[in-house]
SEGU-363422 format. One record per atom (N, C-alpha, C, O): residue number from 1; residue in one letter; atom name; z, y, x. Coordinates in steps of 0.001 Angstrom, whole numbers. Layout:
BEGIN
NUM/a/CA/Z/Y/X
...
END
This chain:
BEGIN
1/x/N/48190/-16072/-54494
1/x/CA/49286/-15185/-55187
1/x/C/49843/-15794/-56324
1/x/O/49099/-16410/-57087
2/x/N/51273/-15693/-56584
2/x/CA/51737/-16419/-57454
2/x/C/51903/-15379/-58619
2/x/O/52154/-14203/-58355
3/x/N/51756/-15842/-59965
3/x/CA/52055/-14949/-60951
3/x/C/53427/-15348/-61537
3/x/O/53977/-16447/-61468
4/x/N/53869/-14186/-62142
4/x/CA/55274/-14351/-62745
4/x/C/55195/-13625/-64086
4/x/O/54793/-12474/-64256
5/x/N/55669/-14531/-65072
5/x/CA/55734/-14013/-66493
5/x/C/56921/-13333/-66734
5/x/O/57931/-13909/-66332
6/x/N/57092/-12082/-67376
6/x/CA/58343/-11399/-67607
6/x/C/58416/-10997/-68952
6/x/O/57430/-10535/-69527
7/x/N/59518/-11139/-69501
7/x/CA/59671/-10596/-71049
7/x/C/59922/-8927/-70980
7/x/O/59972/-8243/-69958
8/x/N/60061/-8496/-72339
8/x/CA/60362/-7203/-72360
8/x/C/61816/-6877/-71819
8/x/O/62026/-5825/-71216
9/x/N/62727/-7731/-72032
9/x/CA/63955/-7726/-71624
9/x/C/64123/-7755/-69929
9/x/O/64934/-7061/-69315
10/x/N/63250/-8637/-69367
10/x/CA/63154/-8655/-67958
10/x/C/62522/-7235/-67286
10/x/O/62744/-6830/-66145
11/x/N/61701/-6616/-68279
11/x/CA/61117/-5384/-67775
11/x/C/62182/-4254/-67795
11/x/O/62289/-3420/-66897
12/x/N/63017/-4311/-68991
12/x/CA/64259/-3306/-68808
12/x/C/65164/-3420/-67748
12/x/O/65621/-2502/-67067
13/x/N/65431/-4852/-67645
13/x/CA/66487/-5173/-66585
13/x/C/65878/-4642/-65142
13/x/O/66623/-4065/-64350
14/x/N/64635/-4844/-64876
14/x/CA/63985/-4473/-63790
14/x/C/63981/-2885/-63562
14/x/O/64238/-2309/-62505
15/x/N/63682/-2388/-64618
15/x/CA/63746/-787/-64637
15/x/C/65227/-329/-64268
15/x/O/65408/642/-63533
16/x/N/66179/-997/-64756
16/x/CA/67484/-360/-64540
16/x/C/67904/-715/-63228
16/x/O/68676/9/-62599
17/x/N/67395/-1905/-62715
17/x/CA/67879/-2438/-61382
17/x/C/67307/-1503/-60290
17/x/O/67933/-1235/-59265
18/x/N/66119/-1042/-60569
18/x/CA/65346/-202/-59603
18/x/C/65982/1195/-59393
18/x/O/65960/1830/-58339
19/x/N/66480/1525/-60413
19/x/CA/67057/3017/-60438
19/x/C/68496/3031/-60815
19/x/O/68844/3641/-61826
20/x/N/69351/2403/-60076
20/x/CA/71030/2162/-60579
20/x/C/71530/3706/-60703
20/x/O/72306/3848/-61648
21/x/N/71317/4663/-60111
21/x/CA/71955/5783/-60129
21/x/C/71147/6770/-61320
21/x/O/71489/7935/-61523
22/x/N/70254/6229/-61906
22/x/CA/69408/7106/-62905
22/x/C/69986/6609/-64258
22/x/O/70126/5408/-64491
23/x/N/70347/7682/-65223
23/x/CA/70829/7178/-66394
23/x/C/69744/6638/-67185
23/x/O/68594/6816/-66782
24/x/N/69957/6000/-68260
24/x/CA/69010/5511/-69231
24/x/C/68154/6551/-69841
24/x/O/68648/7617/-70206
25/x/N/66817/6277/-69977
25/x/CA/66026/7256/-70497
25/x/C/66319/7716/-71772
25/x/O/66471/6844/-72628
26/x/N/66446/8975/-72135
26/x/CA/66633/9348/-73460
26/x/C/65535/10171/-73858
26/x/O/65174/11044/-73069
27/x/N/64918/10032/-75000
27/x/CA/63702/10818/-75571
27/x/C/64156/12121/-75931
27/x/O/65072/12234/-76746
28/x/N/63541/13254/-75342
28/x/CA/63751/14557/-75421
28/x/C/62986/15062/-76483
28/x/O/61926/14524/-76804
29/x/N/63479/16150/-77112
29/x/CA/62690/16543/-78305
29/x/C/61467/17322/-77625
29/x/O/61487/17887/-76532
30/x/N/60504/17232/-78436
30/x/CA/59293/17807/-78157
30/x/C/59451/19471/-77609
30/x/O/60206/20261/-78176
31/x/N/58786/19758/-76674
31/x/CA/58762/21128/-76246
31/x/C/57288/21815/-76362
31/x/O/56312/21343/-75778
32/x/N/57233/22991/-77185
32/x/CA/55863/23466/-77584
32/x/C/55430/24369/-76407
32/x/O/56258/24974/-75725
33/x/N/54127/24433/-76206
33/x/CA/53554/25152/-75151
33/x/C/53929/26622/-75163
33/x/O/53967/27202/-74078
34/x/N/54207/27277/-76266
34/x/CA/54548/28564/-76579
34/x/C/55800/29008/-75782
34/x/O/56059/30142/-75379
35/x/N/56614/27725/-75622
35/x/CA/57872/27965/-74948
35/x/C/57893/27885/-73507
35/x/O/58924/27905/-72835
36/x/N/56463/27774/-72960
36/x/CA/56175/27539/-71535
36/x/C/56524/26187/-70924
36/x/O/56526/26013/-69705
37/x/N/56791/25329/-71721
37/x/CA/57119/23811/-71466
37/x/C/55888/23057/-71497
37/x/O/54844/23669/-71722
38/x/N/55866/21621/-71272
38/x/CA/55025/20604/-71480
38/x/C/54967/20271/-72940
38/x/O/55972/19945/-73571
39/x/N/53737/20361/-73479
39/x/CA/53539/19637/-74769
39/x/C/53461/18262/-74746
39/x/O/52535/17586/-74297
40/x/N/54641/17831/-75333
40/x/CA/54734/16279/-75517
40/x/C/54426/15542/-76918
40/x/O/54394/14320/-77060
41/x/N/54250/16300/-77714
41/x/CA/53950/15852/-79131
41/x/C/52808/16601/-79830
41/x/O/52758/17830/-79864
42/x/N/51872/15775/-80399
42/x/CA/50517/16325/-81085
42/x/C/50342/15881/-82464
42/x/O/50516/14709/-82798
43/x/N/50002/16804/-83259
43/x/CA/49887/16573/-84746
43/x/C/48500/16060/-84885
43/x/O/47633/16378/-84071
44/x/N/48254/15238/-85940
44/x/CA/46766/14907/-86292
44/x/C/46796/14629/-87820
44/x/O/47844/14502/-88453
45/x/N/45598/14548/-88336
45/x/CA/45290/14224/-89571
45/x/C/44434/12949/-89619
45/x/O/43422/12983/-88919
46/x/N/44607/12109/-90150
46/x/CA/43767/10813/-90377
46/x/C/42487/10854/-91230
46/x/O/42593/11410/-92323
47/x/N/41295/10343/-90884
47/x/CA/40312/10523/-91775
47/x/C/40553/9859/-93103
47/x/O/40113/10443/-94093
48/x/N/41170/8760/-93257
48/x/CA/41512/8119/-94547
48/x/C/42672/8261/-94767
48/x/O/42795/8998/-95745
49/x/N/43824/7875/-94290
49/x/CA/45195/7939/-94449
49/x/C/45733/6565/-94597
49/x/O/45030/5571/-94782
50/x/N/47207/6575/-94492
50/x/CA/47837/5086/-94477
50/x/C/48454/5157/-95742
50/x/O/49093/6112/-96183
51/x/N/48205/4013/-96330
51/x/CA/48749/3738/-97898
51/x/C/49864/2921/-97678
51/x/O/49673/1799/-97210
52/x/N/51105/3337/-97963
52/x/CA/52303/2618/-97804
52/x/C/52484/1592/-99078
52/x/O/51768/1626/-100078
53/x/N/53609/638/-98856
53/x/CA/54027/-159/-99764
53/x/C/54216/344/-101298
53/x/O/54199/-466/-102226
54/x/N/54377/1589/-101477
54/x/CA/54793/2132/-102802
54/x/C/53414/2883/-103163
54/x/O/53488/3622/-104145
55/x/N/52388/2818/-102630
55/x/CA/51188/3437/-103081
55/x/C/50902/4741/-102511
55/x/O/49818/5241/-102812
56/x/N/51697/5392/-101726
56/x/CA/51673/6716/-101290
56/x/C/50722/6746/-100146
56/x/O/50713/5869/-99281
57/x/N/49870/7836/-100158
57/x/CA/49010/8055/-98916
57/x/C/49526/9056/-98182
57/x/O/49904/10113/-98686
58/x/N/49586/8753/-96753
58/x/CA/49989/9588/-95697
58/x/C/48852/9854/-94716
58/x/O/48323/8931/-94096
59/x/N/48449/11243/-94571
59/x/CA/47322/11458/-93916
59/x/C/47702/12124/-92569
59/x/O/46993/11921/-91584
60/x/N/48931/13008/-92489
60/x/CA/49097/13832/-91336
60/x/C/50287/12917/-90600
60/x/O/51009/12078/-91140
61/x/N/50269/13279/-89392
61/x/CA/51267/12652/-88448
61/x/C/51446/13238/-87043
61/x/O/50913/14315/-86776
62/x/N/52131/12616/-86189
62/x/CA/52235/13179/-85019
62/x/C/52570/11943/-83913
62/x/O/53348/11022/-84163
63/x/N/51830/12103/-82639
63/x/CA/51919/11175/-81691
63/x/C/52468/11862/-80317
63/x/O/52053/12957/-79934
64/x/N/53341/11180/-79696
64/x/CA/53696/11668/-78546
64/x/C/53074/11100/-77142
64/x/O/52471/10027/-77151
65/x/N/53240/11851/-75935
65/x/CA/52721/11588/-74889
65/x/C/53082/9905/-74506
65/x/O/54164/9451/-74878
66/x/N/52301/9209/-73898
66/x/CA/52738/7780/-73690
66/x/C/53344/7790/-72143
66/x/O/52977/8555/-71251
67/x/N/54212/6910/-72054
67/x/CA/55069/6849/-70749
67/x/C/54243/5524/-69982
67/x/O/53252/4964/-70452
68/x/N/54839/5225/-68839
68/x/CA/54264/4193/-68132
68/x/C/54860/3177/-68857
68/x/O/54055/2296/-69159
69/x/N/56142/2971/-69293
69/x/CA/56745/1747/-69812
69/x/C/55892/1617/-71260
69/x/O/55552/482/-71596
70/x/N/55574/2651/-72043
70/x/CA/54690/2399/-73135
70/x/C/53451/1398/-72807
70/x/O/53063/488/-73540
71/x/N/52932/1759/-71574
71/x/CA/51580/923/-71370
71/x/C/51854/-330/-70867
71/x/O/50979/-1195/-70907
72/x/N/53281/-624/-70254
72/x/CA/53396/-1892/-69647
72/x/C/54043/-2790/-70668
72/x/O/53746/-3982/-70594
73/x/N/54891/-2402/-71622
73/x/CA/55616/-3289/-72509
73/x/C/54713/-4098/-73371
73/x/O/55041/-5265/-73587
74/x/N/53507/-3582/-73944
74/x/CA/52512/-4430/-74605
74/x/C/52003/-5791/-73703
74/x/O/51630/-6850/-74208
75/x/N/52067/-5547/-72490
75/x/CA/51487/-6499/-71544
75/x/C/52362/-7700/-71539
75/x/O/51949/-8766/-71084
76/x/N/53586/-7560/-72042
76/x/CA/54380/-8970/-72057
76/x/C/54760/-9193/-73470
76/x/O/55688/-9961/-73723
77/x/N/54129/-8593/-74393
77/x/CA/54286/-8917/-75751
77/x/C/53411/-10397/-75997
77/x/O/52312/-10607/-75484
78/x/N/54040/-11238/-76770
78/x/CA/53433/-12563/-77042
78/x/C/52228/-12315/-77813
78/x/O/51199/-12961/-77614
79/x/N/52333/-11305/-78775
79/x/CA/51107/-11075/-79684
79/x/C/49919/-10652/-78844
79/x/O/48791/-11084/-79080
80/x/N/50176/-9824/-77885
80/x/CA/49081/-9451/-76990
80/x/C/48501/-10412/-76000
80/x/O/47367/-10353/-75525
81/x/N/49483/-11362/-75735
81/x/CA/48864/-12356/-74605
81/x/C/47983/-13205/-75530
81/x/O/46848/-13507/-75162
82/x/N/48496/-13625/-76792
82/x/CA/47624/-14413/-77552
82/x/C/46125/-13800/-78083
82/x/O/45147/-14516/-78294
83/x/N/46152/-12528/-78228
83/x/CA/45030/-11835/-78574
83/x/C/45116/-10311/-77948
83/x/O/45794/-9399/-78420
84/x/N/44376/-10249/-76919
84/x/CA/44353/-8873/-76223
84/x/C/43961/-7886/-77135
84/x/O/44396/-6754/-76926
85/x/N/43187/-8081/-78161
85/x/CA/42895/-6996/-79121
85/x/C/44134/-6276/-79624
85/x/O/44101/-5068/-79859
86/x/N/45275/-7044/-79798
86/x/CA/46369/-6679/-80353
86/x/C/47024/-5555/-79629
86/x/O/47872/-4903/-80237
87/x/N/46694/-5226/-78269
87/x/CA/47260/-4394/-77416
87/x/C/47476/-3014/-78046
87/x/O/48530/-2377/-78026
88/x/N/46136/-2592/-78696
88/x/CA/46279/-1175/-79218
88/x/C/47128/-1073/-80434
88/x/O/47681/-11/-80722
89/x/N/47241/-2109/-81130
89/x/CA/48184/-2008/-82438
89/x/C/49684/-1917/-81684
89/x/O/50386/-991/-82091
90/x/N/50121/-2562/-80887
90/x/CA/51461/-2415/-80291
90/x/C/51622/-881/-79583
90/x/O/52484/-71/-79923
91/x/N/50791/-698/-78719
91/x/CA/50774/675/-78035
91/x/C/50776/1731/-79154
91/x/O/51765/2464/-79179
92/x/N/49955/1898/-79956
92/x/CA/49902/2984/-81046
92/x/C/51285/2945/-81771
92/x/O/51842/4005/-82058
93/x/N/51822/1788/-82057
93/x/CA/53211/1684/-82735
93/x/C/54262/2309/-82019
93/x/O/55270/2775/-82550
94/x/N/53963/2312/-80560
94/x/CA/55182/2941/-79757
94/x/C/55001/4395/-79740
94/x/O/56056/5025/-79671
95/x/N/53791/5162/-79794
95/x/CA/53567/6335/-79433
95/x/C/53458/7309/-80702
95/x/O/53667/8517/-80593
96/x/N/53160/6775/-81754
96/x/CA/53069/7548/-83258
96/x/C/54381/7519/-83692
96/x/O/55028/6506/-83956
97/x/N/54863/9020/-83774
97/x/CA/56217/9196/-84190
97/x/C/56392/9421/-85598
97/x/O/57527/9387/-86074
98/x/N/55306/9666/-86368
98/x/CA/55318/9960/-87594
98/x/C/54099/9883/-88463
98/x/O/53045/10358/-88041
99/x/N/54161/9326/-89635
99/x/CA/53075/9220/-90467
99/x/C/53315/9663/-91796
99/x/O/53876/8887/-92569
100/x/N/52945/10894/-92208
100/x/CA/53657/11657/-93387
100/x/C/54909/11539/-93236
100/x/O/55454/11946/-92210
101/x/N/55700/10864/-94404
101/x/CA/56969/10888/-94206
101/x/C/57593/9488/-93730
101/x/O/58789/9237/-93881
102/x/N/56795/8710/-93216
102/x/CA/57173/7520/-92729
102/x/C/57536/7755/-91206
102/x/O/56709/8299/-90475
103/x/N/58718/7366/-90742
103/x/CA/59197/7673/-89439
103/x/C/59470/6380/-88710
103/x/O/59487/6407/-87480
104/x/N/59696/5182/-89394
104/x/CA/59674/3935/-88879
104/x/C/58338/3250/-88525
104/x/O/57841/2375/-89234
105/x/N/57854/3653/-87512
105/x/CA/56365/3184/-87099
105/x/C/56566/1820/-86324
105/x/O/57242/1768/-85296
106/x/N/56012/847/-86813
106/x/CA/56182/-432/-86020
106/x/C/54738/-1203/-86097
106/x/O/53945/-703/-86894
107/x/N/54368/-2164/-85493
107/x/CA/53067/-2776/-85478
107/x/C/52661/-3265/-86836
107/x/O/51449/-3341/-87034
108/x/N/53486/-3614/-87818
108/x/CA/53230/-3742/-89025
108/x/C/52551/-2746/-89833
108/x/O/51628/-3030/-90596
109/x/N/53102/-1353/-89629
109/x/CA/52459/-335/-90188
109/x/C/51027/-97/-89752
109/x/O/50089/210/-90487
110/x/N/51003/-312/-88267
110/x/CA/49591/133/-87615
110/x/C/48601/-1087/-88057
110/x/O/47389/-872/-88085
111/x/N/49163/-2470/-88429
111/x/CA/48105/-3284/-88762
111/x/C/47657/-3012/-90211
111/x/O/46579/-3503/-90550
112/x/N/48374/-2271/-91128
112/x/CA/47887/-2123/-92561
112/x/C/47098/-822/-92544
112/x/O/46784/-322/-93624
113/x/N/46743/-214/-91358
113/x/CA/46002/970/-91314
113/x/C/44486/746/-91686
113/x/O/44129/-431/-91741
114/x/N/43674/1592/-91913
114/x/CA/42192/1317/-92065
114/x/C/41452/1417/-90734
114/x/O/41881/2238/-89924
115/x/N/40387/672/-90414
115/x/CA/39672/592/-89267
115/x/C/39195/1985/-88754
115/x/O/39089/2201/-87547
116/x/N/38943/2814/-89588
116/x/CA/38636/4224/-89393
116/x/C/39552/4959/-88734
116/x/O/39317/5712/-87788
117/x/N/40714/4718/-89288
117/x/CA/41961/5392/-88868
117/x/C/42391/4957/-87521
117/x/O/42772/5807/-86717
118/x/N/42357/3534/-87167
118/x/CA/42674/3109/-85834
118/x/C/41518/3604/-84717
118/x/O/41906/3893/-83585
119/x/N/40417/3674/-84979
119/x/CA/39522/4263/-84049
119/x/C/39844/5611/-83838
119/x/O/39986/6034/-82690
120/x/N/40001/6478/-85020
120/x/CA/40433/7812/-84741
120/x/C/41761/7918/-83667
120/x/O/41752/8627/-82660
121/x/N/42737/7184/-84038
121/x/CA/44014/7113/-83318
121/x/C/43720/6655/-81882
121/x/O/44267/7238/-80946
122/x/N/42825/5571/-81662
122/x/CA/42566/5199/-80214
122/x/C/42089/6314/-79379
122/x/O/42512/6603/-78260
123/x/N/40964/7032/-80186
123/x/CA/40334/8157/-79221
123/x/C/41162/9326/-79112
123/x/O/40933/10098/-78181
124/x/N/42325/9635/-80126
124/x/CA/43038/10613/-79940
124/x/C/44082/10311/-78932
124/x/O/44477/11269/-78268
125/x/N/44613/9109/-78696
125/x/CA/45517/8603/-77799
125/x/C/44871/8919/-76315
125/x/O/45516/9456/-75415
126/x/N/43631/8542/-76210
126/x/CA/42901/8542/-75039
126/x/C/42540/10174/-74541
126/x/O/42424/10535/-73370
127/x/N/42429/10849/-75490
127/x/CA/42128/12302/-75233
127/x/C/43483/13017/-74830
127/x/O/43547/13889/-73963
128/x/N/44614/12521/-75600
128/x/CA/45680/13395/-75384
128/x/C/46466/12890/-74028
128/x/O/47090/13730/-73380
129/x/N/46434/11548/-73609
129/x/CA/46876/11064/-72593
129/x/C/46141/11198/-71154
129/x/O/46722/11198/-70069
130/x/N/44793/11308/-71357
130/x/CA/44011/11581/-70093
130/x/C/43623/12982/-69828
130/x/O/43553/13434/-68685
131/x/N/43372/13664/-70894
131/x/CA/42930/14983/-70739
131/x/C/44068/16136/-71110
131/x/O/43959/17321/-70797
132/x/N/45046/15625/-71753
132/x/CA/46221/16477/-72055
132/x/C/45823/17596/-73077
132/x/O/46403/18681/-73073
133/x/N/44964/17341/-73823
133/x/CA/44596/18315/-74891
133/x/C/43962/17452/-76154
133/x/O/43830/16236/-76011
134/x/N/43655/17956/-77130
134/x/CA/42905/17573/-78173
134/x/C/41668/18293/-78759
134/x/O/41243/18156/-79906
135/x/N/41176/19056/-77820
135/x/CA/39784/19783/-77766
135/x/C/38674/18745/-77414
135/x/O/38932/17742/-76749
136/x/N/37651/18979/-77805
136/x/CA/36361/18258/-77318
136/x/C/35176/19115/-77265
136/x/O/34943/19783/-78272
137/x/N/34357/19214/-76223
137/x/CA/33152/20099/-76136
137/x/C/32169/19442/-76903
137/x/O/31987/18226/-76843
138/x/N/31460/20299/-77705
138/x/CA/30277/19758/-78453
138/x/C/29161/20529/-78343
138/x/O/29297/21612/-77774
139/x/N/27851/20154/-78847
139/x/CA/26712/20858/-78870
139/x/C/26140/20811/-80123
139/x/O/26042/19715/-80674
140/x/N/25720/21877/-80704
140/x/CA/25031/21916/-82105
140/x/C/23838/21563/-81959
140/x/O/23113/22184/-81181
141/x/N/23369/20466/-82690
141/x/CA/21909/20095/-82600
141/x/C/20838/20950/-83031
141/x/O/19676/20884/-82629
142/x/N/21379/21893/-84018
142/x/CA/20414/22698/-84545
142/x/C/19882/23939/-83739
142/x/O/18727/24354/-83650
143/x/N/21156/24466/-83120
143/x/CA/20985/25913/-82429
143/x/C/21077/25644/-80989
143/x/O/20631/26469/-80191
144/x/N/21694/24408/-80549
144/x/CA/21956/24292/-78909
144/x/C/23124/25023/-78506
144/x/O/23451/25019/-77319
145/x/N/23799/25662/-79380
145/x/CA/25133/26233/-78718
145/x/C/26109/25319/-78594
145/x/O/26274/24378/-79371
146/x/N/26880/25599/-77478
146/x/CA/28253/24836/-76934
146/x/C/29317/25361/-77402
146/x/O/29485/26573/-77262
147/x/N/30289/24556/-78073
147/x/CA/31506/25138/-78536
147/x/C/32637/24006/-78388
147/x/O/32317/22855/-78090
148/x/N/33869/24350/-78592
148/x/CA/34892/23298/-78543
148/x/C/35410/23118/-80143
148/x/O/35397/24035/-80963
149/x/N/35825/21866/-80386
149/x/CA/36390/21636/-81695
149/x/C/37816/21038/-81418
149/x/O/38096/20472/-80362
150/x/N/38662/21207/-82424
150/x/CA/40156/20800/-82317
150/x/C/40044/19405/-83169
150/x/O/39651/19307/-84332
151/x/N/40493/18329/-82291
151/x/CA/40509/17005/-83071
151/x/C/41815/16896/-83782
151/x/O/41789/16254/-84832
152/x/N/42834/17353/-83440
152/x/CA/44111/17401/-84254
152/x/C/43996/18221/-85364
152/x/O/43510/19349/-85287
153/x/N/44421/17718/-86418
153/x/CA/44318/18409/-87857
153/x/C/43052/18560/-88335
153/x/O/42115/18022/-87745
154/x/N/42898/19154/-89231
154/x/CA/41552/19367/-90079
154/x/C/40917/17939/-90498
154/x/O/41133/16852/-89963
155/x/N/40127/18214/-91532
155/x/CA/39379/17104/-92043
155/x/C/38107/17225/-91339
155/x/O/37622/18227/-90812
156/x/N/37563/15822/-91430
156/x/CA/36083/15616/-90999
156/x/C/35280/16562/-91659
156/x/O/35435/16862/-92843
157/x/N/34292/17112/-90799
157/x/CA/33372/17815/-91520
157/x/C/33604/19424/-91754
157/x/O/32734/20252/-92025
158/x/N/34916/19629/-91589
158/x/CA/35302/20922/-91553
158/x/C/35281/21759/-90502
158/x/O/35458/21189/-89425
159/x/N/35107/23044/-90451
159/x/CA/34923/23731/-89086
159/x/C/35935/24810/-89127
159/x/O/36064/25572/-88169
END
């Protein structure tokens, strides 16, 4: 089997060629579950927070659901090809829509985040995109009770 290398531009061209009658994708505003629609954006609070160039700390943010394109685009990114560990940086920069007052999220922003926050966001991404919610089932080690905790928002250790 012959491998073919494609660029992001090739990926975009291929997508538009495969569906010529389909208009270009437009990002729709998030619809809340209360309105009966699909929830596409999820709020979170980082364990440590993102420190921007001006020294401001940003702890809250939002992440949208990933699309197939979000998961395909990093595969053609040169930085990911050179270092597969960079995949999560590129992927997170595409799906995080806001960090505090920062709305221009790019790989450079994610690179400057603390490792604790990256690990949190990777788990948050996995939970939101594979399970569709941000709740996790847990068991109390003291009383052996089972209950759910909300991963989105709230500070670590708070109930």
